[in-house]
Structures are given as C-alpha cells and as structure tokens.
N, C-alpha and C positions, 0 to 999 in steps of 0.2 A: 473853121474847123470841120479837119477831111474824115468825113465816113464813110466808112464799110456798112452798106444793106444785104441782109439777106433774108429772105421769105419767100412761098413757091408759092402763094397768092398773087396772083397778077394786079390785082384792084388793090389789094393792100399794098405791094411793095411799090406801087405808083404812088398810092396814098403818104407812105414814109416819104416818097422820097419830094416831095410836092412840099408837104410840111416844113422840112428838116431845110428845106430849098427858101422855106419862105420866111426863118429866122437865118439863115444869111449861114447858114451850114453846106459845106459844098463836098454835095455824095459822087465820091472818083467811082463806085461800085454798084451796083445794085443786081442780086446776084438769086439764084433761084434754085441750084443743088450744093451740098457738103461738098464737093472737088474745086466748085467755084468758090466758093467763100474763103477755102483753103487756098486758092490762088490768088485771088485777090486780096486779100490777108496781105498773104509776103510780098506780093509784087508791092501794092500802097499805101501798105506801113502806115494806115489810117489812125487819127488820133482817139476814133472811140468806131469800137464792132456794133452791132445794134443784129441780133441774131437773134431766128426761130430755133428752139432746139431739132424737130421734127423737118430735115428736108427730103426731097430725093435722093437718090432713088429707093430707099427701104423706109422715108417716112418712120425712124427712130428715133434717134439720137445726132443723127452727123452731122447738124448748127453744131452743136455742143461739143463737140469730138473733132469738127474742123479749129473749131475757137481755139480750145486745148491744143491741140496741134500747131496751131501756130505759137499765139505763146509762146512753147519753146523754143522759137524761132524769131518772136521777139517778143524779150521775157517783157512784161510789165503789162500787156496789151489793151487795154478798159476792152469791156464785156460786157452790153448790159444785153440777156436775153431777153425774147417775149416768148407768150407761153397762154396755152390754152387753160392747162393744168397743171398746180402744184403736184409738180412730179419732185418729190424727195428728192431722191436716188442723182437726178441732174444737178439740183440744186447743191446740192455736197458735193459733187465731183467740180461745178466752178468752186464753190468756196474754198475745200483741199487747195484750189490751187497756189495761193494766199499772197500773188503777187500780184501789181498791178489794180483799175477800179473795175468795179461787179455790180451786178445789177441786176434781180429777174424780176419781171414785173408779167403777170395775168394780163393779155389785152384783156380782155374787157371789166377789167378794173379800171385803166386809162380811160378817163371820164374827158378830158380836154386835153388837148396841142399845147398849150403851156404849162401842165401839172408833165408831161410826157418829155418837154426838151425840158425843162429843170431838171429831168433824170437822166439824159442824156447825160448833157452838160456838166451833172454830179460827177459820175463814173468817168468820163472823161479826163478830169479833173484827177479820179484817183480814189473818190468817196464810195459812198454807197448808196445803192436807189431799191431797198427788197418791196417786196410789197407785202403788209403787214400778215396774211394771209401764209404768204413760204414760210416766215417769221417767226407763226404762231404755232406753225404745223414742224418744224427744226425744235422749236423752244420741245414742242410735246413733248417727239420722239426721244428727249434729253433729259423727259419730268426725271425719272431716275435716277442719273446721276448724280452724285454724293457732292460736290460744291452747289451745281445747277442748285440744288434741295435747301441747300442754305437763304439762299436772294426772296424775299421778305415777298407779300404779293403785289406793294406802290414800287422794286428793285425790277421783279420781274415787267413791268405795266413800261417804268427805264430802260432797264435793257431792249425790249419791243420797240422803242423807236428810232435810241441810240441806232439798232440796228438799221433802219430806212435814213437813218443817214443824219438823223436831227438835229442842229444844237441844242441846247442845253437851258437858248432863248427861248425854241420853238419848243421841247421839251415842257418846260416850263408852263408855257401858253397854250396845249393840248392840258397839259395834269393840272391847271389853273395850281401852280404850284410859286414858289421864288424861284428864280435862276441860279441862287445858294443852297438852297432847300435841295433843286435834280442836282448840283456840283457835289453835294454831299450823302446823294445817295447810289451818285456815278461812283464817291470813292468805293464805298461802301461793295456797289458788285467788282469794281476790278481786288478789291483787296477778299474776300468772299472768293472769287475764283483765284485769287492766283498770279493774279497780271497786274504788269505794273502799273500806275498812274501813266497816260499821255494827254498834252496837251493837244496835241494836232488830232482833235477829233477821228480825218479819215484812218486813221494807222489804228488808232484804238478799238474803233468798231469792227476793221480787219480782225485784228487781236481777238477781241474778242466771242468773232464769228469763226474765227478757227478754233478755236477753241474747244466751243461749243460742236463743231463739224467731228472732231479728233478724238473723241471724248469712245 
C-alpha cells in the first residue's frame, strides 16, 4: 500500500516512515510543507495520505488545503489527518468533501502503532477513522439540530461509535449490547436523520457525518 506523509517535525515524520514501513507500507513521499504535499499527492496518487493540518509556510491549514486541492484532481483520495487539537472548522471542511476515506486523529491519543496502522488501513479502504473527541465536538456543535435532537442517548452513543468506523459487532461489544440490538439502534438513527439504511458500513458512516456537517 502506497502512502504519502506530510509532517513538518523531522523526528515525527521519520518515526511515521519507519512505523509504516515496518507494517509493510510503501512510503513513496515524506514531505514537510503544503506545496510539497500537493505536488507529491498529484505525482504519486497514493492509496492514502497521512497529513498534519498545520504545515509551513504559515502553519495554519496548509496540510488540509493541499489535501483538499489534490482531491479535486484525484477524486476520492483517502486522507487521514493528524492534529494536536480538535479543530472543528478543519474537520468540517474535510467531511464536507464527501468522497473517499477520511480520518481525523489527535496525535496524543494515538496510543500504539497497531492502533494507528489500523486507522491508516481503514481510511485507505474507504472507511473512517475519527477520534472520539472530534466526533463528540461535532455532535455537540449540532445538538440543536431538530433531527439530531430526536436521537436517544443510546442512539447518540451508537452514532459516535459508528463515526469511529466500528462495525455493529464492535459497537455491541463496547456498549454490552447484542448485534441485533445495535442494528435496531442503527435503523432508528437512519430513520430519524432521514437517511436511507445501507449495509455498507463505510458509506453509512460517511452519509451520517456529511449530514451532520451540512446542517
């Protein structure tokens, strides 16, 4: 699997290169600035991009903007964002794109290599890997939306875990529910949000996130 990495801190960038390499990924480019990232994504067309939001030259949102710009030329390019903080504006901008795998992880909450690698693979496969804190803030920001306000506390818990990319079985294990019970909660969520049910886990999560982002 081919990966492009964008991180301005040399030690962290090299650490990511070695970590992914150890798990069999082919890191085709490891850059430190927004312009370099955009060029690498267009040139290499990787299976997934691992991107820091804030890159030189201004350390604002170069990483995200470069990734979004590249997605216009490479539709559906999977992007996993790494950030020090929950930056809702950036998260929403990424979600608003609405195509391809997406992820948003906080650097200090990636506890081990296997957890991170699993997120990279999930995003590359077209799925989602959203940090629970990011999801919580996005949901909180939409708490007054009429459709979202209809969800029960349990349905909100299920929605948050869905947004992390978890399957019904994994959600059931986390919440101590049967898989069939999770399926009923999922059906209720889709009904209340006005979204057509889908057996495709990746698409259903992307649809829910896009809905939350667009209101």
